[in-house]
C-alpha positions as CSV (number, residue, x, y, z in Angstrom):
1,M,0.0,0.0,0.0
2,N,1.4,3.4,-0.9
3,A,2.2,6.1,1.5
4,H,-0.9,8.1,0.5
5,A,-3.4,5.2,1.1
6,S,-6.5,6.1,3.0
7,T,-6.8,5.3,6.7
8,R,-10.3,4.3,7.7
9,L,-11.1,5.0,11.3
10,L,-14.3,4.2,13.1
11,L,-15.3,6.1,16.2
12,R,-17.8,4.1,18.3
13,E,-18.9,3.2,21.8
14,M,-16.5,1.1,23.9
15,T,-17.5,-2.4,24.6
16,P,-16.1,-4.9,27.2
17,D,-14.3,-6.7,24.3
18,D,-12.2,-3.5,23.8
19,L,-10.9,-3.4,27.3
20,A,-7.7,-5.5,26.9
21,A,-6.6,-3.2,24.0
22,V,-7.6,-0.1,25.9
23,R,-5.7,-1.2,28.9
24,R,-2.5,-1.6,26.8
25,I,-2.8,1.9,25.5
26,E,-3.5,3.2,29.0
27,V,-0.4,1.6,30.4
28,E,1.7,3.1,27.6
29,A,0.2,6.6,28.2
30,Y,0.1,6.9,32.0
31,E,2.4,6.1,34.8
32,D,-0.7,5.8,37.1
33,A,-2.6,3.7,34.6
34,W,-6.1,2.6,35.6
35,P,-6.5,-1.2,36.2
36,Q,-8.9,-2.9,33.8
37,T,-11.4,-3.3,36.6
38,T,-11.9,0.5,36.6
39,F,-12.8,0.5,33.0
40,E,-15.2,-2.4,33.6
41,Q,-16.9,-0.4,36.3
42,E,-17.0,2.7,34.1
43,L,-18.8,0.8,31.3
44,R,-21.6,0.1,33.8
45,N,-21.8,3.8,34.8
46,A,-25.0,5.1,33.4
47,F,-23.7,8.7,33.6
48,A,-20.5,8.0,31.6
49,T,-19.7,7.8,27.9
50,Y,-16.7,5.8,26.7
51,L,-15.5,5.8,23.1
52,V,-12.9,4.0,21.1
53,V,-11.3,4.6,17.7
54,V,-10.7,1.5,15.6
55,D,-8.5,1.3,12.5
56,C,-10.6,-0.4,9.9
57,S,-8.0,0.1,7.1
58,D,-6.8,-2.9,5.1
59,P,-4.1,-3.2,6.3
60,P,-4.2,-1.1,9.5
61,L,-1.9,1.9,9.6
62,A,0.4,0.3,12.2
63,S,1.1,-2.7,10.0
64,R,1.9,-0.9,6.8
65,G,5.5,-1.5,5.6
66,A,5.8,-4.7,7.7
67,A,7.5,-7.7,6.3
68,R,5.5,-10.0,4.2
69,Q,4.1,-13.1,5.8
70,P,6.1,-16.3,5.5
71,W,5.0,-18.6,2.6
72,W,3.7,-21.3,4.9
73,T,1.4,-18.8,6.7
74,R,0.0,-17.7,3.3
75,L,-0.4,-21.3,2.2
76,L,-2.2,-22.5,5.4
77,G,-4.1,-19.3,5.8
78,S,-4.5,-17.2,8.8
79,P,-7.4,-16.0,10.9
80,P,-8.9,-12.7,9.8
81,A,-7.2,-9.7,11.4
82,V,-9.1,-8.0,14.2
83,P,-9.2,-4.2,13.5
84,P,-7.1,-2.7,16.3
85,V,-8.3,-0.2,18.9
86,V,-6.0,2.7,18.6
87,A,-7.4,5.4,20.9
88,Y,-10.1,5.9,23.5
89,C,-11.6,8.5,25.8
90,G,-14.1,8.7,28.6
91,A,-16.3,11.4,30.1
92,W,-18.9,11.8,32.8
93,F,-22.2,13.7,32.4
94,H,-22.9,16.1,35.3
95,V,-25.8,18.4,35.9
96,D,-24.5,21.2,33.7
97,Q,-21.2,20.0,32.3
98,L,-19.3,17.2,30.7
99,H,-16.2,16.1,32.5
100,V,-13.5,14.4,30.4
101,V,-11.8,11.9,32.6
102,T,-9.4,10.1,30.3
103,I,-8.1,10.2,26.8
104,A,-5.1,8.4,25.1
105,V,-3.9,7.5,21.6
106,A,-1.5,4.5,20.8
107,P,2.0,5.9,20.1
108,E,2.1,4.8,16.5
109,Y,-1.1,6.7,15.8
110,Q,-0.2,10.0,17.5
111,G,0.2,13.1,15.5
112,R,-2.8,12.4,13.2
113,G,-5.5,14.5,15.0
114,I,-7.1,11.5,16.7
115,A,-7.2,13.0,20.1
116,Q,-8.7,16.2,18.7
117,R,-11.4,14.1,16.9
118,L,-12.2,12.4,20.2
119,L,-12.5,15.7,22.0
120,L,-14.7,17.1,19.2
121,E,-17.1,14.1,19.8
122,C,-17.1,14.9,23.5
123,F,-18.1,18.5,22.7
124,D,-20.8,17.3,20.3
125,R,-22.3,15.1,23.0
126,A,-22.1,17.9,25.6
127,A,-23.9,20.2,23.2
128,A,-26.5,17.5,22.4
129,A,-27.2,17.2,26.1
130,E,-27.5,21.0,26.4
131,L,-24.7,21.2,28.9
132,R,-23.0,24.5,29.6
133,N,-19.3,23.6,29.7
134,V,-16.7,20.8,29.4
135,A,-14.2,20.3,32.2
136,L,-11.1,18.2,32.9
137,E,-8.0,17.9,35.0
138,V,-4.4,17.8,33.7
139,R,-0.9,17.6,35.2
140,P,1.0,20.9,35.1
141,S,4.0,18.9,33.7
142,N,2.0,17.7,30.7
143,A,2.7,20.6,28.5
144,R,1.6,18.8,25.3
145,A,-1.9,18.0,26.7
146,R,-2.3,21.5,28.1
147,S,-1.5,23.0,24.8
148,L,-4.1,20.8,23.1
149,Y,-6.8,21.7,25.7
150,E,-6.1,25.4,25.4
151,R,-6.7,25.1,21.7
152,F,-10.2,23.8,22.5
153,G,-10.8,26.8,24.8
154,F,-10.0,25.3,28.1
155,Q,-8.8,27.7,30.8
156,Q,-7.4,27.0,34.2
157,V,-10.0,27.7,36.9
158,G,-8.5,25.9,39.9
159,V,-5.9,23.5,41.3
160,H,-6.4,20.1,43.1
161,R,-3.4,19.8,45.4
162,G,-1.6,16.4,45.4
163,Y,-4.2,15.0,43.1
164,Y,-2.1,12.3,41.4
165,A,-1.4,9.5,43.8
166,N,1.7,8.1,42.0
167,N,3.9,11.2,42.7
168,G,1.7,13.7,44.5
169,E,1.6,16.1,41.6
170,D,-1.1,18.8,41.6
171,A,-3.9,18.8,38.9
172,L,-4.9,21.9,37.0
173,V,-8.7,22.2,36.8
174,M,-9.6,23.4,33.3
175,L,-13.0,24.6,32.0
176,T,-14.3,25.8,28.7
177,P,-16.4,28.9,28.1
178,H,-20.1,28.4,27.6
179,L,-20.6,26.0,24.7
180,D,-23.4,28.2,23.2
181,G,-21.0,31.2,22.9
182,A,-20.2,32.3,19.4
183,E,-16.5,32.4,20.1
184,Q,-16.5,28.8,21.4
185,R,-18.6,27.5,18.5
186,A,-16.3,29.2,16.0
187,R,-13.2,27.7,17.7
188,L,-14.6,24.2,17.4
189,E,-15.5,24.7,13.7
190,A,-12.0,26.0,13.0
191,I,-10.6,22.8,14.5
192,R,-12.9,20.6,12.4
193,R,-11.8,22.4,9.2
194,D,-8.1,22.2,10.2
195,L,-8.3,18.5,10.8
196,A,-10.0,17.9,7.4
197,E,-7.3,19.9,5.6
198,R,-4.3,18.5,7.5
199,F,-5.4,14.8,7.3
200,P,-7.3,14.3,4.1
201,D,-6.2,10.7,4.0
202,I,-8.2,9.8,7.1
203,D,-11.7,8.6,6.3
204,W,-13.7,8.9,9.6
205,A,-16.9,7.0,10.3
206,L,-19.1,7.3,13.4
207,G,-20.9,4.4,14.9
208,G,-22.6,3.1,18.1
209,A,-22.2,0.0,20.2
210,E,-24.1,-1.9,17.4
211,D,-21.1,-1.3,15.1
212,A,-18.8,-3.3,17.3
213,P,-17.2,-6.2,15.5
214,P,-19.1,-9.5,15.1
215,W,-16.7,-11.4,17.3
216,A,-17.6,-9.2,20.3
217,A,-19.6,-10.8,23.0
218,S,-23.3,-10.0,23.1
């Protein structure tokens, strides 16, 4: 496949069958990674929404340029490849705001606007629920994440002292302006246009839990 081949990414609801892949990404992304049981509990949380991004390309982006299969594998055949989960995020619905609690992208898929697309979906869901704002916490040391959030309009409104258990680091509390505001709406539309212009090779699809793969447990 050439370097300009399209990448087909499906953004859908997370299912229990995604958790092993999500946990692998979580461990790579965070020193204080959540255990898989936390994700299991979150999927049962009626006030939470959890999403994954699945690479449905053929072959997936991560496998392009890999060595060809040995002749005996091609002769005997191999089981169909399972489209990999490459990113995820989770958020909680509160009375008047959506609280983004986790987001991560597999290392080989970073730099392709995937985290931004996940955040846009969170904003879309907050607007659909007629919520006023989106909130989150971030480490002061995570300059890359802070820069991303500031692009979406997040501003620091507080500090949770000693919030992160693994090293006692504070958490910056960040909040967006009112989602109905003209400036905030324009900001999000500008991000959408920029993503489409910068990554024209990515073909995005949006689905629900019913779009999970057929091998997923019912």
